[in-house]
C-alpha positions as CSV (number, residue, x, y, z in Angstrom):
1,M,135.1,134.0,132.5
2,E,135.5,130.8,134.5
3,K,131.8,130.7,135.3
4,K,130.9,131.1,131.6
5,Q,133.3,128.4,130.6
6,G,131.7,126.0,133.1
7,K,128.3,126.5,131.6
8,I,129.6,125.7,128.2
9,N,131.1,122.5,129.5
10,I,127.9,121.4,131.2
11,G,126.0,122.0,128.0
12,K,128.4,119.9,126.0
13,L,128.1,117.1,128.6
14,M,124.3,117.2,128.4
15,K,124.4,116.9,124.6
16,T,126.8,114.0,124.8
17,I,124.5,112.2,127.3
18,F,121.5,112.8,125.1
19,W,123.1,111.5,121.9
20,A,124.5,108.5,123.8
21,A,121.0,107.6,125.0
22,I,119.7,107.9,121.4
23,L,122.4,105.6,120.1
24,V,121.6,103.0,122.8
25,L,117.9,103.1,121.8
26,V,118.7,102.7,118.1
27,L,121.0,99.7,118.8
28,F,118.5,98.1,121.1
29,F,115.4,98.4,118.9
30,G,117.4,97.8,115.7
31,K,118.4,94.4,117.1
32,K,114.7,93.6,117.7
33,L,114.0,94.1,114.0
34,L,116.6,91.6,112.8
35,P,114.6,88.9,110.9
36,G,115.4,85.3,111.8
37,E,117.3,86.1,114.9
38,E,115.2,83.9,117.2
39,G,115.3,81.0,114.8
40,G,119.0,81.3,114.2
41,G,118.5,82.2,110.6
42,G,120.6,84.6,108.5
43,Y,123.5,84.1,106.1
44,N,127.2,85.0,106.2
45,N,128.3,87.6,103.7
46,E,130.9,85.8,101.6
47,N,132.4,89.0,100.4
48,G,133.9,90.3,103.6
49,G,130.9,92.4,104.6
50,R,130.0,93.9,101.2
51,S,126.4,94.5,100.7
52,G,124.1,96.1,98.1
53,N,123.7,95.5,94.4
54,D,126.6,94.6,92.3
55,V,125.7,94.1,88.7
56,S,128.7,91.9,88.2
57,G,127.0,89.5,90.5
58,N,129.4,89.4,93.4
59,A,127.1,90.7,96.2
60,V,125.4,88.2,98.5
61,G,122.6,90.6,99.4
62,Y,120.8,92.6,96.8
63,R,117.6,94.3,96.0
64,E,116.0,93.4,92.8
65,N,113.4,95.7,91.2
66,D,111.1,94.5,88.5
67,G,111.2,97.0,85.7
68,D,113.0,100.3,85.8
69,E,116.0,100.1,88.0
70,I,118.1,98.2,90.5
71,Q,118.1,100.0,93.8
72,K,121.6,100.0,95.1
73,G,122.5,99.7,98.8
74,V,119.9,97.3,100.1
75,S,120.1,97.6,103.9
76,L,122.0,94.6,105.4
77,V,122.7,94.6,109.1
78,A,125.3,92.6,110.9
79,H,124.7,90.7,114.1
80,D,126.9,88.0,115.7
81,G,129.0,87.7,112.6
82,E,126.0,87.1,110.3
83,Q,124.2,89.3,107.8
84,Y,120.4,90.0,107.7
85,V,118.2,92.0,105.4
86,E,117.0,94.9,107.5
87,A,113.3,94.5,108.4
88,A,111.3,97.2,106.6
89,S,107.6,98.1,106.8
90,S,107.8,99.9,103.4
91,G,110.2,100.3,100.5
92,S,111.5,97.8,97.9
93,W,111.5,94.1,98.4
94,G,115.0,92.8,99.3
95,L,116.8,89.5,99.7
96,G,119.8,88.2,101.5
97,F,121.5,85.1,100.1
98,G,123.9,82.5,101.4
99,P,126.8,81.1,99.4
100,D,126.0,80.2,95.8
101,G,125.4,76.5,95.5
102,S,124.2,76.0,99.1
103,E,120.5,75.8,98.1
104,R,119.7,77.6,101.3
105,Q,116.6,79.8,101.4
106,P,117.3,83.5,101.4
107,S,116.0,85.9,104.0
108,G,113.6,88.7,102.9
109,S,112.8,92.2,103.9
110,L,109.9,90.7,105.8
111,S,109.8,87.1,107.2
112,K,107.3,84.5,106.0
113,E,105.6,84.9,109.4
114,E,105.3,88.7,109.0
115,L,104.0,88.4,105.5
116,K,101.4,85.7,106.4
117,E,99.4,88.3,108.3
118,Y,98.8,90.0,104.9
119,D,98.3,86.8,102.9
120,A,101.6,87.6,101.2
121,W,104.3,85.2,100.1
122,Y,107.8,85.0,98.8
123,L,108.9,81.5,99.6
124,G,107.6,78.0,99.9
125,S,108.6,75.0,102.1
126,D,112.3,74.3,102.6
127,T,111.6,70.6,102.8
128,E,110.4,70.1,99.2
129,K,112.3,70.8,96.0
130,V,109.5,72.7,94.3
131,L,109.8,75.9,92.2
132,Y,107.1,78.4,91.5
133,L,107.6,80.0,88.1
134,T,106.4,83.6,87.7
135,F,106.8,86.1,84.9
136,D,106.3,89.8,84.9
137,C,104.9,91.1,81.7
138,G,105.2,94.8,80.9
139,Y,105.0,94.5,77.1
140,E,105.7,92.0,74.3
141,N,108.9,91.9,72.4
142,G,109.0,88.4,71.0
143,N,109.9,86.2,73.9
144,T,106.7,85.2,75.6
145,E,105.8,82.5,73.0
146,K,109.2,80.9,73.7
147,I,108.4,80.9,77.4
148,L,105.0,79.4,76.8
149,D,106.4,76.7,74.5
150,A,109.0,75.7,77.1
151,L,106.4,75.5,79.9
152,K,104.2,73.3,77.7
153,K,107.1,71.0,76.9
154,H,107.9,70.6,80.5
155,N,104.3,70.4,81.7
156,A,105.0,73.3,84.0
157,G,102.5,75.8,85.2
158,G,103.4,79.4,85.4
159,T,102.0,82.7,86.6
160,F,102.1,85.7,84.4
161,F,101.7,89.1,86.1
162,V,100.4,91.5,83.5
163,V,100.0,95.3,83.3
164,G,97.4,97.2,81.2
165,H,99.7,97.7,78.2
166,F,100.4,94.0,77.8
167,L,96.6,93.2,78.0
168,E,95.8,95.8,75.3
169,S,98.7,95.0,73.0
170,A,99.0,91.2,73.3
171,P,95.5,89.8,73.8
172,E,96.2,86.6,71.8
173,L,99.1,85.8,74.2
174,V,96.8,86.4,77.1
175,K,94.2,84.0,75.6
176,R,96.9,81.4,75.1
177,M,98.1,81.7,78.8
178,N,94.5,81.1,79.9
179,E,93.9,78.2,77.4
180,E,97.0,76.4,78.5
181,G,96.1,76.5,82.1
182,H,98.5,79.2,83.4
183,I,97.5,81.7,86.1
184,V,97.4,85.3,85.0
185,G,97.9,87.7,87.9
186,N,97.7,91.4,88.6
187,H,100.7,93.7,88.2
188,T,98.5,96.9,88.2
189,W,97.3,98.8,85.2
190,H,99.9,101.6,85.1
191,H,102.9,100.0,86.9
192,Y,103.0,102.8,89.4
193,D,105.0,102.8,92.6
194,M,102.2,101.5,94.7
195,D,104.0,102.5,97.9
196,T,103.0,106.1,97.1
197,L,99.3,105.4,96.6
198,A,97.7,106.3,99.9
199,E,94.1,106.3,98.7
200,E,92.4,102.9,98.8
201,A,90.1,103.9,95.9
202,K,93.1,104.6,93.6
203,F,94.8,101.3,94.7
204,R,91.6,99.4,93.9
205,E,91.2,101.1,90.5
206,E,94.7,100.0,89.5
207,L,93.8,96.4,90.2
208,D,90.2,96.5,88.9
209,L,91.2,97.8,85.5
210,V,93.5,94.8,85.0
211,A,90.8,92.3,86.2
212,D,88.1,93.9,84.0
213,K,90.3,93.9,80.9
214,Y,91.3,90.3,81.4
215,K,87.7,89.2,81.7
216,E,86.9,91.1,78.5
217,I,89.6,89.2,76.7
218,T,89.1,85.7,78.0
219,G,85.7,85.6,79.6
220,Q,87.4,84.3,82.8
221,E,88.1,85.8,86.2
222,L,91.7,87.0,86.8
223,G,93.8,85.0,89.2
224,R,93.6,86.7,92.6
225,F,97.4,87.2,92.9
226,Y,99.0,90.6,93.0
227,R,102.7,91.5,92.5
228,P,103.7,95.1,93.5
229,P,105.5,96.9,90.6
230,Q,109.2,97.0,91.2
231,G,108.6,95.1,94.5
232,K,107.7,98.4,96.2
233,Y,105.2,98.1,99.0
234,N,104.0,99.3,102.4
235,L,102.0,97.5,105.0
236,N,98.9,99.5,104.3
237,N,98.7,98.5,100.7
238,L,99.5,94.9,101.5
239,A,96.5,95.0,103.9
240,T,94.4,96.6,101.1
241,A,95.3,93.9,98.6
242,K,94.2,91.3,101.2
243,K,91.0,93.2,101.8
244,L,90.3,93.1,98.0
245,G,90.8,89.3,97.9
246,Y,94.4,89.2,96.5
247,R,97.4,87.3,97.7
248,T,100.5,89.3,97.3
249,I,103.4,87.5,95.7
250,F,107.0,88.7,96.1
251,W,109.9,86.4,95.1
252,S,113.0,84.6,96.4
253,L,115.0,84.1,93.2
254,A,115.6,86.6,90.4
255,Y,118.5,88.2,88.5
256,V,119.1,91.3,86.5
257,D,117.2,90.3,83.3
258,W,115.0,93.4,82.8
259,N,117.4,95.7,80.9
260,V,116.7,94.9,77.2
261,D,119.7,97.0,76.2
262,D,122.2,95.1,78.4
263,Q,121.1,91.5,78.5
264,P,123.1,89.0,80.6
265,S,125.0,86.3,78.9
266,K,123.6,82.7,78.9
267,E,126.5,81.8,81.3
268,K,125.7,84.6,83.7
269,A,122.0,83.7,83.7
270,F,122.7,80.0,84.5
271,E,125.3,81.0,87.2
272,K,122.6,83.0,89.0
273,L,119.6,80.9,88.4
274,T,121.2,77.5,89.2
275,G,123.7,78.9,91.8
276,R,121.0,80.5,94.0
277,V,118.1,78.0,93.4
278,H,116.6,76.6,96.6
279,P,113.6,74.6,97.7
280,G,110.4,76.5,97.7
281,A,111.8,79.3,95.4
282,V,109.4,81.8,93.9
283,V,111.2,82.6,90.7
284,L,110.8,86.0,89.0
285,L,111.7,86.3,85.3
286,H,110.8,89.0,82.9
287,N,109.1,88.1,79.6
288,T,111.0,91.0,77.9
289,S,114.4,89.3,78.4
290,R,115.9,87.9,75.2
291,T,118.2,85.8,77.4
292,N,115.2,84.2,79.1
293,G,113.6,83.4,75.8
294,E,116.8,81.7,74.7
295,I,117.5,79.7,77.8
296,I,114.2,78.9,79.3
297,D,113.9,75.3,77.9
298,E,117.4,74.4,78.9
299,L,117.0,76.1,82.3
300,L,113.9,74.1,83.2
301,T,115.8,70.9,82.1
302,K,118.8,71.8,84.4
303,W,116.5,72.4,87.4
304,E,114.7,69.1,86.8
305,K,118.1,67.3,86.7
306,M,118.9,69.0,90.1
307,G,115.8,67.2,91.4
308,Y,113.3,70.1,91.3
309,R,109.7,70.0,90.1
310,F,107.3,72.9,89.3
311,G,104.3,73.9,91.4
312,T,101.7,76.7,91.0
313,L,100.9,79.6,93.2
314,E,97.7,77.9,94.1
315,D,99.8,75.1,95.5
316,L,102.0,77.5,97.4
317,T,99.2,79.5,99.0
318,S,96.6,76.8,99.7
């Protein structure tokens, strides 16, 4: 009996050593993935370590999807008392913010340097107060004209990322975007989760259908900018987009504006969009938002009073 018991204890000891080694490896290599560590970046979580989405707007770090859902539980990791968005080679685009009003640039799921390899962007320079306005267009429900009117009034260029349904159902608005000098970009034909498309031919088809329809409507070539639906990506399709001549555009400033049945108040919108604005921000707004249609003129005015001007994605990526 004693001999048998000794064998059991040795087995338990070996298992303990094994799992301890695994834990050390995870902690070591996990640290290597922390974006911004070498440059001293990162932002304190002002809510006592809370992370993930909070529709009430209290979370510092959150993951914003661009159509169907907010993915809760964005992965934030702590290191030396600071919070970082966990580096991810696939998944949904995520952001980590500093305190509201600080005008500090947020960290992203991938750093500017990592994205540059794929001709992908989410942020401009931190030395110039320039904003890059982008709008995701899934369908038309009466707000796009208000957005275009405000852009014209403020002499601001925008980029409209369109899907197949918008092109087919609102060709006159697409023509107006083109005629008024805005960029129209590619948001794919079907708004699929592109992270799941492994075949390059299918990925190419999603982009080509949009480009071909835009040329049919306007007689012009589509802007070579691509935004992954819902911000979902993997490194393979970022590489494919680059191969096809597209620059992938994520974002650094957005808010929960996409739910047409639960629109944020004007006050909440201004709280988010002026509280988290920062130099070089790539702004994501949805054309389907009633709130955006109502506030866009005043919002652009507020940003201008804060010392910001508006650039284009061509300026950002040149």
